[in-house]
Structures are given as C-alpha cells and as structure tokens.
MIDOSE-1310 file (N, C-alpha, C; in nm, 2 decimals, decimal comma, always signed):
residues 290
mslq	+0,12/+2,90/-0,25/+0,05/+2,91/-0,39/+0,04/+2,76/-0,44; -0,08/+2,74/-0,50/-0,10/+2,60/-0,55/-0,02/+2,58/-0,67; +0,00/+2,45/-0,71/+0,08/+2,41/-0,83/+0,01/+2,47/-0,95; -0,12/+2,47/-0,96/-0,19/+2,53/-1,07/-0,16/+2,68/-1,09
silf	-0,15/+2,75/-0,98/-0,12/+2,89/-0,98/+0,02/+2,92/-1,02; +0,11/+2,83/-0,98/+0,25/+2,85/-1,02/+0,27/+2,83/-1,17; +0,21/+2,72/-1,22/+0,21/+2,70/-1,36/+0,14/+2,81/-1,44; +0,03/+2,85/-1,39/-0,04/+2,96/-1,46/+0,05/+3,09/-1,47
nrga	+0,12/+3,12/-1,36/+0,20/+3,24/-1,35/+0,31/+3,23/-1,46; +0,38/+3,11/-1,46/+0,49/+3,09/-1,56/+0,44/+3,10/-1,70; +0,33/+3,04/-1,73/+0,28/+3,04/-1,87/+0,23/+3,18/-1,91; +0,16/+3,24/-1,83/+0,11/+3,38/-1,86/+0,22/+3,48/-1,87
sksd	+0,32/+3,47/-1,78/+0,43/+3,57/-1,79/+0,51/+3,55/-1,92; +0,53/+3,43/-1,96/+0,61/+3,41/-2,09/+0,53/+3,46/-2,21; +0,40/+3,43/-2,21/+0,31/+3,47/-2,32/+0,30/+3,63/-2,33; +0,28/+3,69/-2,21/+0,27/+3,84/-2,21/+0,40/+3,91/-2,25
kkrd	+0,51/+3,86/-2,21/+0,64/+3,92/-2,25/+0,66/+3,91/-2,40; +0,63/+3,79/-2,45/+0,64/+3,77/-2,60/+0,55/+3,87/-2,67; +0,43/+3,88/-2,63/+0,33/+3,97/-2,70/+0,38/+4,12/-2,69; +0,41/+4,16/-2,57/+0,45/+4,30/-2,55/+0,58/+4,34/-2,62
aaip	+0,67/+4,25/-2,64/+0,79/+4,28/-2,71/+0,77/+4,32/-2,86; +0,66/+4,27/-2,91/+0,62/+4,30/-3,05/+0,54/+4,43/-3,07; +0,50/+4,49/-2,96/+0,41/+4,61/-2,97/+0,48/+4,73/-2,92; +0,50/+4,83/-3,01/+0,55/+4,96/-2,96/+0,45/+5,03/-2,88
lpeg	+0,51/+5,12/-2,79/+0,42/+5,20/-2,71/+0,34/+5,30/-2,80; +0,21/+5,31/-2,78/+0,14/+5,41/-2,87/+0,19/+5,55/-2,84; +0,19/+5,63/-2,95/+0,23/+5,77/-2,94/+0,11/+5,86/-2,92; +0,14/+5,99/-2,88/+0,04/+6,09/-2,86/-0,04/+6,08/-2,73
vvec	+0,02/+6,01/-2,63/-0,04/+5,99/-2,50/+0,05/+6,03/-2,39; -0,01/+6,11/-2,29/+0,07/+6,14/-2,17/+0,06/+6,03/-2,07; +0,17/+5,99/-2,02/+0,18/+5,89/-1,91/+0,22/+5,95/-1,78; +0,14/+5,92/-1,68/+0,17/+5,95/-1,54/+0,19/+5,82/-1,47
rnis	+0,31/+5,79/-1,43/+0,34/+5,65/-1,39/+0,37/+5,63/-1,24; +0,33/+5,51/-1,19/+0,37/+5,47/-1,06/+0,33/+5,56/-0,95; +0,20/+5,60/-0,95/+0,15/+5,68/-0,85/+0,09/+5,60/-0,74; +0,12/+5,63/-0,61/+0,06/+5,55/-0,50/-0,08/+5,59/-0,47
ygsh	-0,17/+5,49/-0,46/-0,31/+5,53/-0,43/-0,35/+5,47/-0,30; -0,27/+5,39/-0,23/-0,30/+5,32/-0,11/-0,18/+5,29/-0,02; -0,20/+5,21/+0,08/-0,10/+5,19/+0,18/-0,03/+5,06/+0,16; -0,04/+4,99/+0,05/+0,02/+4,86/+0,03/+0,13/+4,86/-0,07
gkwn	+0,21/+4,96/-0,07/+0,33/+4,96/-0,15/+0,31/+4,93/-0,29; +0,39/+4,84/-0,34/+0,39/+4,80/-0,49/+0,25/+4,75/-0,53; +0,17/+4,70/-0,44/+0,04/+4,65/-0,48/-0,05/+4,77/-0,51; -0,03/+4,88/-0,45/-0,12/+5,00/-0,47/-0,05/+5,11/-0,55
lldv	-0,01/+5,08/-0,67/+0,04/+5,18/-0,76/-0,05/+5,18/-0,88; -0,06/+5,30/-0,94/-0,14/+5,31/-1,06/-0,07/+5,41/-1,16; -0,11/+5,39/-1,29/-0,08/+5,48/-1,40/-0,20/+5,55/-1,44; -0,18/+5,68/-1,50/-0,29/+5,74/-1,57/-0,24/+5,78/-1,71
yypq	-0,32/+5,76/-1,81/-0,29/+5,79/-1,95/-0,40/+5,88/-2,00; -0,37/+5,98/-2,08/-0,47/+6,06/-2,15/-0,40/+6,12/-2,27; -0,48/+6,16/-2,37/-0,43/+6,22/-2,50/-0,35/+6,34/-2,47; -0,24/+6,36/-2,55/-0,17/+6,49/-2,54/-0,26/+6,60/-2,58
gtna	-0,24/+6,71/-2,51/-0,32/+6,83/-2,54/-0,45/+6,84/-2,46; -0,47/+6,74/-2,37/-0,59/+6,74/-2,29/-0,59/+6,85/-2,19; -0,70/+6,93/-2,18/-0,71/+7,03/-2,09/-0,84/+7,04/-2,01; -0,92/+6,93/-2,02/-1,05/+6,92/-1,96/-1,07/+6,78/-1,91
plpt	-1,17/+6,76/-1,82/-1,20/+6,62/-1,77/-1,24/+6,53/-1,89; -1,20/+6,41/-1,88/-1,24/+6,31/-1,98/-1,32/+6,20/-1,92; -1,40/+6,13/-2,00/-1,46/+6,00/-1,95/-1,34/+5,91/-1,91; -1,36/+5,85/-1,80/-1,24/+5,78/-1,73/-1,26/+5,63/-1,73
ivsi	-1,18/+5,56/-1,80/-1,18/+5,41/-1,80/-1,09/+5,37/-1,68; -1,14/+5,28/-1,60/-1,07/+5,22/-1,49/-1,05/+5,07/-1,52; -0,93/+5,03/-1,54/-0,90/+4,89/-1,58/-0,86/+4,80/-1,47; -0,93/+4,69/-1,45/-0,90/+4,58/-1,35/-0,83/+4,47/-1,43
hggg	-0,71/+4,45/-1,41/-0,63/+4,35/-1,49/-0,68/+4,20/-1,45; -0,66/+4,11/-1,55/-0,68/+3,97/-1,53/-0,56/+3,90/-1,47; -0,57/+3,77/-1,46/-0,46/+3,69/-1,41/-0,50/+3,59/-1,30; -0,63/+3,55/-1,30/-0,67/+3,44/-1,21/-0,66/+3,47/-1,07
yvyg	-0,66/+3,60/-1,03/-0,64/+3,65/-0,90/-0,50/+3,63/-0,84; -0,41/+3,56/-0,91/-0,28/+3,53/-0,86/-0,17/+3,59/-0,94; -0,20/+3,65/-1,05/-0,10/+3,69/-1,15/-0,14/+3,83/-1,21; -0,04/+3,90/-1,26/-0,07/+4,02/-1,34/-0,03/+4,15/-1,27
nkei	-0,02/+4,25/-1,35/+0,01/+4,39/-1,30/-0,03/+4,49/-1,41; -0,02/+4,61/-1,37/-0,05/+4,72/-1,47/+0,04/+4,72/-1,59; +0,16/+4,67/-1,58/+0,26/+4,68/-1,69/+0,21/+4,61/-1,81; +0,14/+4,50/-1,79/+0,10/+4,42/-1,91/-0,03/+4,48/-1,98
yrry	-0,08/+4,58/-1,92/-0,20/+4,65/-1,98/-0,16/+4,80/-2,02; -0,03/+4,82/-2,01/+0,02/+4,96/-2,04/-0,01/+5,00/-2,19; +0,02/+4,91/-2,28/+0,00/+4,94/-2,42/-0,15/+4,95/-2,46; -0,23/+4,85/-2,40/-0,37/+4,86/-2,42/-0,43/+4,98/-2,37
gmdm	-0,39/+5,02/-2,25/-0,44/+5,14/-2,18/-0,41/+5,27/-2,26; -0,29/+5,28/-2,31/-0,25/+5,40/-2,39/-0,33/+5,40/-2,52; -0,35/+5,28/-2,58/-0,43/+5,27/-2,70/-0,57/+5,32/-2,68; -0,63/+5,28/-2,57/-0,77/+5,32/-2,54/-0,77/+5,47/-2,51
akrg	-0,67/+5,52/-2,45/-0,67/+5,67/-2,42/-0,67/+5,75/-2,55; -0,60/+5,70/-2,65/-0,60/+5,77/-2,78/-0,74/+5,78/-2,84; -0,84/+5,70/-2,79/-0,97/+5,71/-2,84/-1,05/+5,82/-2,77; -0,99/+5,90/-2,68/-1,05/+6,01/-2,62/-1,09/+5,99/-2,48
fafv	-1,02/+5,90/-2,41/-1,05/+5,87/-2,27/-0,93/+5,90/-2,18; -0,95/+5,92/-2,05/-0,85/+5,91/-1,95/-0,85/+5,76/-1,91; -0,74/+5,70/-1,88/-0,73/+5,56/-1,85/-0,65/+5,54/-1,72; -0,71/+5,48/-1,62/-0,65/+5,45/-1,50/-0,62/+5,30/-1,49
nfny	-0,49/+5,27/-1,48/-0,44/+5,13/-1,49/-0,37/+5,10/-1,36; -0,42/+5,00/-1,28/-0,36/+4,99/-1,14/-0,33/+4,84/-1,11; -0,23/+4,83/-1,02/-0,20/+4,71/-0,95/-0,30/+4,69/-0,83; -0,33/+4,56/-0,80/-0,40/+4,53/-0,68/-0,34/+4,41/-0,61
rlap	-0,38/+4,39/-0,49/-0,32/+4,28/-0,41/-0,36/+4,14/-0,46; -0,27/+4,05/-0,48/-0,29/+3,92/-0,54/-0,29/+3,81/-0,44; -0,36/+3,71/-0,47/-0,36/+3,58/-0,40/-0,23/+3,50/-0,43; -0,19/+3,41/-0,35/-0,25/+3,37/-0,22/-0,22/+3,46/-0,10
kwkf	-0,13/+3,55/-0,11/-0,09/+3,63/+0,00/-0,21/+3,71/+0,05; -0,29/+3,77/-0,05/-0,40/+3,85/-0,02/-0,52/+3,78/-0,08; -0,62/+3,75/+0,00/-0,74/+3,68/-0,04/-0,86/+3,77/-0,06; -0,97/+3,71/-0,11/-1,10/+3,78/-0,12/-1,13/+3,84/+0,01
papl	-1,18/+3,97/+0,01/-1,21/+4,05/-0,11/-1,11/+4,17/-0,13; -0,98/+4,14/-0,11/-0,87/+4,24/-0,11/-0,88/+4,32/-0,25; -0,89/+4,25/-0,36/-0,89/+4,33/-0,49/-1,01/+4,43/-0,50; -1,12/+4,39/-0,44/-1,24/+4,48/-0,44/-1,21/+4,60/-0,35
wdtn	-1,15/+4,58/-0,24/-1,12/+4,70/-0,15/-1,02/+4,79/-0,22; -0,92/+4,73/-0,29/-0,82/+4,81/-0,37/-0,89/+4,89/-0,48; -0,99/+4,83/-0,55/-1,06/+4,90/-0,65/-1,14/+5,02/-0,59; -1,20/+5,00/-0,48/-1,27/+5,11/-0,41/-1,17/+5,22/-0,38
cvme	-1,05/+5,18/-0,33/-0,95/+5,28/-0,30/-0,91/+5,36/-0,42; -0,90/+5,29/-0,54/-0,87/+5,37/-0,66/-0,98/+5,47/-0,69; -1,10/+5,43/-0,67/-1,21/+5,53/-0,70/-1,20/+5,65/-0,60; -1,16/+5,62/-0,48/-1,14/+5,73/-0,38/-1,03/+5,82/-0,43
wicr	-0,92/+5,76/-0,48/-0,81/+5,84/-0,53/-0,85/+5,92/-0,65; -0,93/+5,87/-0,74/-0,98/+5,94/-0,86/-1,06/+6,06/-0,81; -1,15/+6,05/-0,71/-1,23/+6,16/-0,67/-1,14/+6,27/-0,61; -1,03/+6,23/-0,54/-0,94/+6,33/-0,48/-0,85/+6,40/-0,59
natr	-0,82/+6,33/-0,70/-0,72/+6,38/-0,79/-0,77/+6,41/-0,93; -0,90/+6,42/-0,94/-0,97/+6,43/-1,07/-0,91/+6,55/-1,15; -0,91/+6,67/-1,09/-0,86/+6,79/-1,16/-0,72/+6,77/-1,22; -0,63/+6,73/-1,13/-0,49/+6,72/-1,17/-0,47/+6,63/-1,29
yhln	-0,55/+6,52/-1,30/-0,52/+6,42/-1,40/-0,63/+6,41/-1,51; -0,72/+6,51/-1,52/-0,82/+6,52/-1,62/-0,92/+6,41/-1,61; -0,95/+6,36/-1,49/-1,04/+6,25/-1,47/-1,18/+6,30/-1,44; -1,28/+6,22/-1,47/-1,42/+6,26/-1,44/-1,49/+6,15/-1,36
pqqi	-1,50/+6,17/-1,23/-1,57/+6,07/-1,14/-1,71/+6,04/-1,18; -1,77/+6,14/-1,25/-1,91/+6,12/-1,29/-1,93/+6,05/-1,42; -1,82/+6,02/-1,48/-1,82/+5,94/-1,61/-1,72/+5,83/-1,60; -1,74/+5,73/-1,51/-1,65/+5,62/-1,50/-1,70/+5,50/-1,58
iivg	-1,60/+5,44/-1,65/-1,62/+5,32/-1,72/-1,52/+5,22/-1,66; -1,57/+5,10/-1,62/-1,49/+5,00/-1,57/-1,47/+4,89/-1,67; -1,35/+4,85/-1,70/-1,32/+4,74/-1,79/-1,24/+4,64/-1,71; -1,25/+4,51/-1,75/-1,17/+4,40/-1,69/-1,18/+4,28/-1,78
dsag	-1,08/+4,20/-1,77/-1,08/+4,07/-1,85/-1,05/+3,96/-1,76; -1,10/+3,84/-1,80/-1,08/+3,72/-1,73/-1,12/+3,74/-1,58; -1,03/+3,71/-1,48/-1,07/+3,74/-1,34/-1,10/+3,88/-1,32; -1,03/+3,97/-1,40/-1,06/+4,11/-1,39/-1,20/+4,15/-1,43
aqla	-1,26/+4,07/-1,52/-1,40/+4,10/-1,56/-1,49/+4,06/-1,45; -1,46/+3,95/-1,38/-1,53/+3,91/-1,26/-1,53/+4,02/-1,16; -1,41/+4,07/-1,13/-1,40/+4,18/-1,03/-1,47/+4,30/-1,07; -1,46/+4,34/-1,20/-1,54/+4,45/-1,25/-1,69/+4,44/-1,24
sqya	-1,74/+4,32/-1,27/-1,88/+4,30/-1,26/-1,92/+4,30/-1,11; -1,84/+4,25/-1,02/-1,87/+4,25/-0,88/-1,86/+4,39/-0,82; -1,76/+4,46/-0,85/-1,75/+4,60/-0,80/-1,87/+4,68/-0,85; -1,91/+4,66/-0,97/-2,03/+4,74/-1,02/-2,15/+4,71/-0,94
aiat	-2,17/+4,58/-0,90/-2,28/+4,55/-0,81/-2,27/+4,61/-0,67; -2,15/+4,62/-0,62/-2,13/+4,68/-0,49/-2,16/+4,83/-0,50; -2,11/+4,89/-0,61/-2,13/+5,04/-0,63/-2,27/+5,08/-0,65; -2,36/+4,99/-0,70/-2,49/+5,03/-0,74/-2,60/+4,96/-0,65
npsy	-2,55/+4,89/-0,55/-2,65/+4,82/-0,46/-2,60/+4,84/-0,31; -2,65/+4,94/-0,24/-2,60/+4,97/-0,11/-2,61/+4,85/-0,01; -2,72/+4,77/-0,02/-2,73/+4,66/+0,06/-2,62/+4,56/+0,04; -2,58/+4,54/-0,08/-2,47/+4,45/-0,11/-2,34/+4,51/-0,06
aslf	-2,32/+4,64/-0,08/-2,20/+4,71/-0,03/-2,18/+4,69/+0,12; -2,29/+4,69/+0,19/-2,29/+4,68/+0,33/-2,23/+4,55/+0,38; -2,24/+4,45/+0,30/-2,19/+4,32/+0,33/-2,03/+4,32/+0,34; -1,98/+4,42/+0,27/-1,83/+4,44/+0,26/-1,79/+4,55/+0,36
emvv	-1,89/+4,61/+0,42/-1,86/+4,73/+0,51/-1,78/+4,83/+0,43; -1,83/+4,85/+0,30/-1,76/+4,94/+0,21/-1,84/+5,06/+0,18; -1,77/+5,18/+0,19/-1,84/+5,30/+0,15/-1,79/+5,34/+0,01; -1,87/+5,34/-0,09/-1,83/+5,37/-0,22/-1,83/+5,53/-0,24
peis	-1,73/+5,58/-0,29/-1,72/+5,73/-0,31/-1,82/+5,78/-0,41; -1,83/+5,91/-0,43/-1,93/+5,98/-0,51/-1,88/+5,96/-0,66; -1,91/+5,85/-0,72/-1,88/+5,82/-0,86/-2,01/+5,78/-0,93; -2,00/+5,79/-1,06/-2,11/+5,73/-1,14/-2,05/+5,64/-1,25
iksl	-2,09/+5,52/-1,24/-2,04/+5,42/-1,34/-2,13/+5,42/-1,46; -2,08/+5,46/-1,57/-2,17/+5,48/-1,69/-2,18/+5,35/-1,77; -2,08/+5,26/-1,77/-2,08/+5,14/-1,84/-1,97/+5,05/-1,80; -1,97/+4,92/-1,84/-1,87/+4,82/-1,82/-1,82/+4,76/-1,95
glnc	-1,70/+4,72/-1,95/-1,64/+4,64/-2,06/-1,59/+4,51/-2,00; -1,67/+4,41/-2,02/-1,64/+4,27/-1,96/-1,58/+4,18/-2,07; -1,45/+4,16/-2,07/-1,38/+4,09/-2,18/-1,33/+3,95/-2,13; -1,38/+3,85/-2,20/-1,33/+3,71/-2,18/-1,34/+3,67/-2,04
giyd	-1,45/+3,70/-1,97/-1,45/+3,69/-1,83/-1,52/+3,56/-1,77; -1,51/+3,55/-1,64/-1,59/+3,46/-1,56/-1,68/+3,55/-1,47; -1,80/+3,50/-1,44/-1,89/+3,59/-1,37/-1,96/+3,53/-1,25; -1,97/+3,40/-1,24/-2,04/+3,33/-1,13/-1,94/+3,29/-1,03
lrsq	-1,92/+3,38/-0,93/-1,82/+3,36/-0,83/-1,86/+3,24/-0,74; -1,98/+3,23/-0,71/-2,03/+3,12/-0,62/-1,99/+2,99/-0,67; -2,00/+2,96/-0,80/-1,96/+2,83/-0,86/-1,82/+2,80/-0,83; -1,73/+2,90/-0,82/-1,59/+2,87/-0,79/-1,57/+2,82/-0,64
aegk	-1,67/+2,85/-0,56/-1,65/+2,82/-0,42/-1,72/+2,68/-0,39; -1,79/+2,63/-0,48/-1,86/+2,50/-0,46/-1,77/+2,38/-0,49; -1,81/+2,27/-0,43/-1,73/+2,15/-0,45/-1,60/+2,16/-0,37; -1,51/+2,07/-0,41/-1,37/+2,06/-0,35/-1,29/+2,18/-0,41
rkgl	-1,26/+2,27/-0,33/-1,19/+2,39/-0,37/-1,04/+2,36/-0,39; -0,99/+2,40/-0,51/-0,84/+2,38/-0,54/-0,79/+2,48/-0,63; -0,66/+2,49/-0,65/-0,60/+2,57/-0,75/-0,63/+2,72/-0,73; -0,67/+2,79/-0,84/-0,69/+2,94/-0,83/-0,80/+2,97/-0,73
aldy	-0,90/+2,89/-0,73/-1,01/+2,92/-0,64/-0,97/+2,91/-0,49; -0,89/+2,81/-0,46/-0,84/+2,79/-0,33/-0,75/+2,91/-0,29; -0,66/+2,94/-0,38/-0,57/+3,05/-0,35/-0,64/+3,18/-0,33; -0,75/+3,21/-0,40/-0,82/+3,34/-0,38/-0,92/+3,34/-0,27
lgre	-1,00/+3,23/-0,26/-1,10/+3,23/-0,16/-1,06/+3,17/-0,03; -0,96/+3,09/-0,03/-0,92/+3,01/+0,09/-1,02/+2,91/+0,12; -1,01/+2,86/+0,25/-1,11/+2,75/+0,29/-1,22/+2,81/+0,38; -1,20/+2,93/+0,43/-1,29/+2,98/+0,53/-1,42/+3,04/+0,47
ikad	-1,41/+3,09/+0,35/-1,52/+3,15/+0,28/-1,61/+3,03/+0,23; -1,73/+3,03/+0,28/-1,83/+2,92/+0,24/-1,90/+2,96/+0,11; -1,95/+2,85/+0,05/-2,02/+2,87/-0,08/-2,15/+2,95/-0,07; -2,20/+2,95/+0,05/-2,33/+3,03/+0,07/-2,30/+3,17/+0,13
dprl	-2,18/+3,21/+0,14/-2,15/+3,34/+0,18/-2,22/+3,44/+0,09; -2,30/+3,53/+0,14/-2,38/+3,62/+0,06/-2,29/+3,72/-0,03; -2,17/+3,74/+0,01/-2,08/+3,82/-0,07/-2,04/+3,76/-0,20; -2,06/+3,63/-0,21/-2,03/+3,56/-0,34/-2,15/+3,56/-0,43
lvle	-2,26/+3,60/-0,39/-2,38/+3,60/-0,47/-2,39/+3,73/-0,56; -2,29/+3,74/-0,65/-2,28/+3,86/-0,73/-2,40/+3,89/-0,82; -2,44/+3,79/-0,89/-2,55/+3,80/-0,98/-2,68/+3,84/-0,91; -2,70/+3,78/-0,80/-2,82/+3,81/-0,72/-2,82/+3,96/-0,67
avta	-2,71/+4,02/-0,67/-2,69/+4,16/-0,62/-2,72/+4,26/-0,73; -2,74/+4,22/-0,86/-2,76/+4,31/-0,97/-2,90/+4,37/-0,95; -2,91/+4,50/-0,96/-3,04/+4,57/-0,95/-3,06/+4,65/-1,08; -3,17/+4,72/-1,09/-3,20/+4,81/-1,20/-3,10/+4,92/-1,22
dypp	-3,02/+4,95/-1,12/-2,92/+5,05/-1,13/-2,78/+5,00/-1,19; -2,77/+4,88/-1,21/-2,65/+4,82/-1,26/-2,61/+4,88/-1,40; -2,48/+4,91/-1,43/-2,45/+4,98/-1,55/-2,46/+4,89/-1,68; -2,48/+4,96/-1,79/-2,48/+4,89/-1,92/-2,35/+4,82/-1,94
ayit	-2,35/+4,70/-2,01/-2,23/+4,62/-2,02/-2,21/+4,58/-2,16; -2,08/+4,59/-2,21/-2,04/+4,54/-2,34/-1,96/+4,41/-2,31; -2,01/+4,30/-2,35/-1,95/+4,17/-2,31/-1,88/+4,10/-2,43; -1,76/+4,08/-2,42/-1,68/+4,02/-2,54/-1,62/+3,89/-2,50
tach	-1,60/+3,81/-2,61/-1,53/+3,68/-2,60/-1,47/+3,66/-2,74; -1,41/+3,54/-2,76/-1,34/+3,51/-2,88/-1,37/+3,36/-2,91; -1,36/+3,33/-3,04/-1,38/+3,19/-3,08/-1,29/+3,09/-3,01; -1,17/+3,14/-2,98/-1,07/+3,05/-2,91/-1,05/+3,09/-2,77
dflr	-1,14/+3,16/-2,71/-1,13/+3,19/-2,57/-1,18/+3,07/-2,49; -1,09/+3,03/-2,39/-1,13/+2,91/-2,31/-1,25/+2,94/-2,22; -1,28/+3,07/-2,20/-1,39/+3,11/-2,11/-1,51/+3,15/-2,20; -1,51/+3,12/-2,33/-1,61/+3,16/-2,42/-1,75/+3,13/-2,37
daam	-1,77/+3,01/-2,31/-1,91/+2,97/-2,27/-1,97/+3,06/-2,16; -1,89/+3,14/-2,09/-1,94/+3,22/-1,98/-2,00/+3,35/-2,03; -1,97/+3,39/-2,16/-2,01/+3,52/-2,20/-2,17/+3,53/-2,23; -2,22/+3,44/-2,30/-2,36/+3,45/-2,34/-2,45/+3,43/-2,21
pmfd	-2,42/+3,35/-2,12/-2,51/+3,34/-2,00/-2,51/+3,48/-1,92; -2,39/+3,54/-1,92/-2,39/+3,67/-1,85/-2,48/+3,77/-1,93; -2,47/+3,77/-2,06/-2,55/+3,86/-2,14/-2,70/+3,83/-2,12; -2,73/+3,70/-2,12/-2,87/+3,67/-2,10/-2,92/+3,71/-1,96
yltg	-2,84/+3,69/-1,86/-2,88/+3,72/-1,73/-2,90/+3,87/-1,71; -2,81/+3,95/-1,76/-2,83/+4,10/-1,75/-2,95/+4,15/-1,83; -2,96/+4,11/-1,95/-3,07/+4,15/-2,03/-3,21/+4,10/-1,97; -3,20/+3,99/-1,91/-3,32/+3,94/-1,84/-3,36/+4,02/-1,72
kgid	-3,26/+4,09/-1,66/-3,28/+4,19/-1,55/-3,32/+4,33/-1,60; -3,32/+4,34/-1,73/-3,35/+4,47/-1,79/-3,23/+4,57/-1,80; -3,11/+4,51/-1,79/-2,99/+4,59/-1,81/-2,95/+4,60/-1,96; -2,92/+4,71/-2,00/-2,87/+4,73/-2,14/-2,74/+4,66/-2,16
aqwk	-2,73/+4,56/-2,24/-2,61/+4,49/-2,26/-2,59/+4,45/-2,41; -2,47/+4,43/-2,45/-2,44/+4,38/-2,58/-2,34/+4,27/-2,56; -2,34/+4,17/-2,65/-2,26/+4,05/-2,65/-2,20/+4,04/-2,79; -2,07/+4,01/-2,79/-2,00/+3,98/-2,92/-1,89/+3,89/-2,91
cygs	-1,88/+3,79/-3,01/-1,77/+3,70/-3,01/-1,69/+3,73/-3,14; -1,56/+3,75/-3,11/-1,47/+3,80/-3,22/-1,38/+3,68/-3,27; -1,34/+3,70/-3,39/-1,25/+3,60/-3,45/-1,33/+3,49/-3,52; -1,26/+3,38/-3,57/-1,31/+3,27/-3,64/-1,24/+3,15/-3,61
edap	-1,29/+3,04/-3,65/-1,23/+2,91/-3,61/-1,09/+2,90/-3,67; -1,06/+2,97/-3,79/-0,93/+2,96/-3,85/-0,84/+3,07/-3,81; -0,87/+3,14/-3,70/-0,78/+3,24/-3,64/-0,75/+3,22/-3,50; -0,66/+3,12/-3,47/-0,63/+3,08/-3,33/-0,57/+3,19/-3,25
evah	-0,51/+3,29/-3,31/-0,45/+3,40/-3,23/-0,56/+3,49/-3,17; -0,68/+3,48/-3,21/-0,79/+3,56/-3,15/-0,85/+3,47/-3,04; -0,79/+3,48/-2,92/-0,82/+3,39/-2,81/-0,84/+3,47/-2,68; -0,81/+3,40/-2,57/-0,84/+3,47/-2,44/-0,76/+3,60/-2,43
vfhv	-0,83/+3,70/-2,39/-0,79/+3,84/-2,37/-0,71/+3,89/-2,49; -0,76/+3,86/-2,61/-0,70/+3,90/-2,74/-0,70/+4,05/-2,75; -0,79/+4,12/-2,69/-0,81/+4,26/-2,71/-0,68/+4,34/-2,66; -0,60/+4,28/-2,57/-0,48/+4,34/-2,52/-0,37/+4,35/-2,62
niil	-0,38/+4,25/-2,72/-0,28/+4,25/-2,82/-0,32/+4,34/-2,93; -0,29/+4,47/-2,91/-0,35/+4,58/-2,99/-0,31/+4,59/-3,13; -0,21/+4,50/-3,18/-0,17/+4,50/-3,32/-0,26/+4,40/-3,40; -0,34/+4,32/-3,33/-0,43/+4,23/-3,40/-0,55/+4,31/-3,46
eeak	-0,59/+4,28/-3,58/-0,70/+4,35/-3,64/-0,83/+4,33/-3,56; -0,85/+4,21/-3,51/-0,97/+4,19/-3,43/-0,96/+4,26/-3,30; -0,85/+4,28/-3,24/-0,83/+4,36/-3,12/-0,87/+4,50/-3,15; -0,82/+4,56/-3,26/-0,86/+4,69/-3,29/-1,01/+4,71/-3,31
rcnd	-1,07/+4,61/-3,38/-1,21/+4,62/-3,40/-1,29/+4,61/-3,27; -1,25/+4,52/-3,18/-1,31/+4,50/-3,05/-1,30/+4,63/-2,97; -1,18/+4,69/-2,96/-1,16/+4,81/-2,88/-1,23/+4,93/-2,94; -1,24/+4,94/-3,07/-1,32/+5,04/-3,14/-1,47/+5,02/-3,10
dsae	-1,52/+4,90/-3,11/-1,66/+4,87/-3,07/-1,69/+4,90/-2,93; -1,59/+4,87/-2,84/-1,61/+4,89/-2,70/-1,62/+5,04/-2,67; -1,52/+5,12/-2,73/-1,52/+5,26/-2,72/-1,65/+5,33/-2,76; -1,70/+5,28/-2,87/-1,83/+5,33/-2,92/-1,94/+5,30/-2,82
ffrn	-1,95/+5,18/-2,77/-2,05/+5,15/-2,67/-2,03/+5,24/-2,54; -1,91/+5,27/-2,50/-1,89/+5,35/-2,38/-1,94/+5,49/-2,41; -1,90/+5,55/-2,53/-1,95/+5,68/-2,56/-2,10/+5,69/-2,57; -2,16/+5,59/-2,62/-2,31/+5,59/-2,63/-2,38/+5,59/-2,50
hl	-2,31/+5,56/-2,39/-2,37/+5,55/-2,26/-2,32/+5,65/-2,16; -2,26/+5,76/-2,21/-2,21/+5,87/-2,13/-2,33/+5,96/-2,09
C-alpha cells in the first residue's frame, strides 16, 4: 500500500469514528446484518435495511461506499443507510474487495455479485430487482457510474466478460464523486491510482473509457457536491456530459462558504441539516424516476 493510501486510511478512519459516535442508530428500521453474498469472506458481506412493518417489495437502493478504493466498509454507511430506508426504501449496504490487495475491476465484479444476490433473495428481504437505485460517493460514485454503464451497455459489459442479471436501474445518486477513470491512469501513476489500477492497466484500456460507454439507456442521475468538497469541480462536468448525451440529470451544490462542515461526503453525517436536505432531495429524485 502506498504512503498516500496509508495516510488516507488513518485520517478517514479517525474522522468516520468521530462522526458516527455522535449519531444514534435510526429507529423504526429492520436490520439484516452480515449476510454473505459471495466467496470472498469478509469482503463479501452485506446488510439489508427496510422500514418496520414492510410486507411488500420496495424500491431498492444499492450503496457503493467510498474510500479511494483502499478504505471503507459497510459499517460507516450503516446510519446513512438506515436513515434512507426510513424514507420508504430497502437499502443494500455491502463490503467489496479493496486495493491494493484487490485491484481493478474487483469492486465492479463484487457489485455485480450483489445484484445477482438481490435477484435470488428479493422476496425474503422485500427487494425489487426491477426498481434498483445505485448510490455512491467519492470513489463509490465512480464505481456506481461505471457499473451503470456496464449494466446498460452490453458491448461495454463484454469487455469485462460480465453477465449482468435481470435488473432495472431506475436512477443513480452520485455524491461528491470522481468520474473520469481514464485521467487517473494517465501520467505517472502513484498513490491511490497506483494501488487500484496497478501498473499493468494502460491508460488506453477500453475498460477505463467509462464516459464513452454512456448510451441513451443510461439511468437518470442526481449529482451532488458541497461548497467545501475537495472534489467539487468534478460534479458539474459530469452533469454537463450526461445532459449533453440526453440523460436526465440534476446537479446541486450544498452548503455555503461559511459552513465548513458541509464538505466531502457530508450526506453521510445525517444529523447535519444540509445532509437531511440532500438526502430528502435525493429520495424525491429517486421516487420521481421509478
């Protein structure tokens, strides 16, 4: 693991623990915890959350966590996921294989494995494979945007030798993300990009051309950022690109210059007023595209 990734892990872990210690677990939600969805042990565990009293399939949010491809797990999205479930969704929150041990495209294969699991277990957990919503933040937003391209473009999926199960992705929630994977492979590769992509993947590898794989079947996207998000400048170009392709998309920047707490992946800090507003807005967008 690169020095950048080591430092990133330490800083993110400290910040996430401090945030979550101040947030009680949301009430009124059923938790189904630590379910195996694949063959890679702790890397392939997921949780499902849904409102108490649920007795029918619900629109299903599938969350791809952030963490620069080298950090993170479902636990740091537990409160956010339960909070979204209270808005009338089933929420699937999963671990995936991390770099540098597991490199590109391992997280995408794990995401597809989650979708297969959803199709097999929909009835038991009140999931609806025909009303899938994928959300992700930071590196998770990149993965969400890429998996959506795989799932809606058979030619692109064939580059991964991936068979996507019978799902229908109704919309995306792309939060504080990065989207141009090819740019991370260009130049002298180091840090997070080196840990995830390694040295063997070339910048002209067609699997890295995510934006070029967007077709008319790509899902509608709600793209968010924050005034103090260090990836803020990536949001508007993604919005412009998708709308230029005829994709239904919305873009919104939350917070203000005098609110430094509204920063990268602020929406996970569900006690923030701006997080509540962002998550309400996202839920409304998702419902409008079912």
